[in-house]
N, C-alpha and C positions, 0 to 999 in steps of 0.2 A: 410786750415783756415774752419774753421765749419758755422753752422749758427748763433751764435756768433760775426761773423766778424762784423766793425764796418766799415760804408758807409757812405761817404760824398757825396750827389746828387748834382748838379747842376742843374737848367731847371726844379725842380720838381713842374714849377706852369702851363708847357707845358704843350700840346699834350699828348708825350711822357713818360718824367719824371714825366706825375702824374701818368697813367698807371700804370708807372714801380713802383715806389714810392708805391701804391695802394695795387699794386700783392704783393713785397716785404714784405712789415707790414705785412698782411694778411697772411706773412708764416713764420712770427715770426723775422726779420728782423733787425738791429738795423742800422737805416735808419735817416741819420740827412738831411735832406733839407730845409736848409734855403733860405729865399725871396732876391733876390737882393739891399732889403733892408738893410738884416742882415749881405748879403757879398755881398759886390761890385763885381762883381768877373775882373773888369776893373782897380781894387785898388791894385797892386802887393803886399800893402804892410797887407791890409788888407787877400789876399788871404793866404801869406806869412805866417800870426799872427794866423790862421784858423789852419793851416797843423800844426805850427809850438807847438798848443795849447794840438790839440790829434791824435793823430797816426792813422791814420785812415786807415784801410785793402784795400779798393776800394774807386777809386774817379770812380764814374761816371758822365760822364765830357757831358749833354745833355741840358748846355742853348745854347742859340743862338739867337744874336739879328738879328734882321727882321724888315721889316715893311708893309710883306704882310695882316698884320691883325689888327694893332695898326700902324692908319696916325701920329703918334704925334711921330714918332722913325724918324730919320733924316735916311733914305735908303743911303747917302754919306758917311753914318760911318758903314755899314755895314763889309769893310777890315777891318777899321779897329780897331776894337771896339770887334768882333771876332776874329781877330786874337793876342788881347792881353788878352784877355780870355781863352786863351788858352794855349798865354805864358806865361804868371803868376801862370799856373798848370806846365808843362813843364819845366819851370826853377830849379819849386821843387819837383822833383821826386825824390831826395832822402828821404822826410819827408812822407813817402804811399808807401805802398806795389804795387798798381797798378794801371794803370788809363785807364777805359773804353768810346771810347769816340762815340759821336753817325755820322758819317762819312755819307757821302750822295754819290748817281748818279751822282750829277752835276759835279763832278770832272773827267767825261770824258770828259765833253762838251757838254753841250748838243744842240751845235747848230748842230751836225749833231745823224744819229739816230745810237743809243745802242742794241745792237742785243748781249743778252745772253753773257755778256760780260765774262772772268775772272779777276780774281786782274791781273792775268800778262799784263791785256791789254790796263790797262794803261798808259806803255811805246807807246804805240804806238795809244794813240789819242791826238792829240792838247790842248794845258794848255788855260786851260777854260779866256776869255774877260770880261765875264762880275764875278762880283763882289762876291759876294756866291760863283761862282764855282770858283773861283783862294782863295777867302781864303780857302776851302776843300779841293782844291787840292795842295796849301801849307799846311796846315796842317795837310795830308799822308804822305808826304815826310818826312817831322822830323816822322813823326809816325814812319814808317818804319826802319828809323835810332835809335830810342828810347831801352829801356831796358827794360821798363816796361809798356807801353800803347800802347793801340790796338782799332783799328779804325772798329766798327762795322756799314758798311756801307748798310746803306741804299735808297731802290728808292722807290717805291710806297707804301708805306702806311695808313691804315686805322683802323676807330674802333672811339671807345664813345669818348666826350671832344678834339676830331676835331672842325675844323673852317668849321663848315657846313653849312655854307654861302658862303666854296668856292670849298674846296674838296669835287672831285668832287663821290663818291661810299655815302657819310655822303647827298652830296646834291639831290642827285636821291632819296636817302631812303626819306629824308620830302618829297621834290617835292610831291611824292606818297602822301606819308598819307597824304596833303591835300588838293588832287585831282588838282594837275597841272598835265601837258606835261614833259613828261622828256626831255631834251634834251645837247647835244653836239656840240662840235666846230667844231670837225673832230675826226672822228675817228683814233685811233692810238691803238699798243701794249704797254701794263704797262707789270711788273711784281710788284703785288701788293700783301705785305705782310699785315695782321689779328697781331693787337697789342697786344692780347692775346698772340698769335703764340713766336713774339719778347720777350714779359715778360720770357716766357718759357726757352727761348734762351740765356739772360742775367742771369738769377737762373744758370740754367750748365755754362756760362762759366765763371762765379762766382767761381763756382769750377773746370777751369783746372787748372789743376796742369803748364800744361807746357806747352803752347798753341805754335807748329810749325812756327805760323807766326805772323806777325801783322795788319795785315791786312788780312776783311770778308766778306765776300760779306753777307750779312743780309737779304737774300731777299729770296722766295718762290720759286726759279727758275722755274715757269713758266707763261705759253705766255699765257692772257686775251685781249681782245680788250675795249675798251670803249663800242662800241658798246654792245658785249655779258654779261658787267657787266648791260649794262640798262633794258636785256633783261632779264636776273636773278630777278632785281629788281622789275616786271611784273611779274613775274611769281611768288614768292613771297607776291604782292600785293591784297587786297580783289577786288580790282580794276583797274586790267592793263588798262595803258595811253598808251597815243602816244606818243613814240618816233620820235623826231626830232634828224635832223645830217645836221646842219649848212654850211657844206662846204663839198665838194666831194674828194675824192683824203683819200692818209694818210698822218696823220704826223709823223711825227723823232721815231722810234723804241726808248722802255725804259726798254728792260730787262738782265739782268745777270743770271749768273751764278753762284750755291752754291752751287759747289761742295768741292770745299775745306774745309766748314764750317760742312758740311753732316759729311764729312769722319774722323771730331776730333771731331764733336759730334753727330756718330750714330742712339743718343736715341733721341736724339728732334725731334718733332710730328709736324707736320703740318695740318691745322687743311683744309679743304674742302671748295674751295671758296663761294660754295653755302650755304652752313652751317652756315660759317663767315658774309655773307650778311644776313643770317636769321636773326640771333643774331642781327647784329646791327638793322634791321628791325622797329626787338618788342622793341629793347631800345628802339629807337625815339619811336617808338609807345606810351612806358611810359612816353617819358617824350616831347609830342606831345606838350602840353601849355608850351614850353618853343618856338617854333618856330614861328619863327616873317613871317606869310603870306608873307608882304612886300616884307622883305630882298629876299625870296626865289624869287619873280620876280624883282623886282630892284636892288639885290645885296648892 
């Protein structure tokens, strides 16, 4: 498949989808990213009609139904709606070349520490009890048994267009730029991936002719603590602020191993965390007028 490949993207207005869509379009790819009004992923007949009308080389399935940033959404339907959106494409897998799905570290059950886990380690973890984790876990099980569907499993990911009111690194940048102290509920180790690195990974995976596996941890493979990230923001800032940790001790770790994806795509380059945070900080500086001080203080 060349750069002329036809790509259908769901979730093109979300944080991950918006960045990937922007990146691929700039690279010259043919990307069709309908809104949910143009293509209702919950409606199987609409999905089937879309796939029958155009033979897509790749489906980038980044749509997700959650109520974290949109209180108008029904949190009780997270499992139902997201499973339906996946199954409607899964059942018609013969109508496209391959699907790339955005999975989640929540598949490992976030009630317990998740420490540098490999893809195989998921069998050693309990099945998640929350709706979101259970949904992602169930989807992953189906992907493992599929012929042409692949799970790029995300853990922490950050960058422009994310929900800065609650997303940790963006929130730190915005607070710093507004002269507010930096804060975290409890320190813990995370694996954060810069969104631009994920965009490059997606492009490389588009051209990987024969993936050896159906599931890959799409992570940096680097442990970094939330407190260290606050220190990085302070180092970048013109006027460093105070850093407050609300609770003592450590929360559950959330990190993963990326040896599998690096072995198949050794040319994938990762951005240094400090350099990535600096890029994001300066992006927010350019968009400072859109940052609401009230929201930073009260959420």
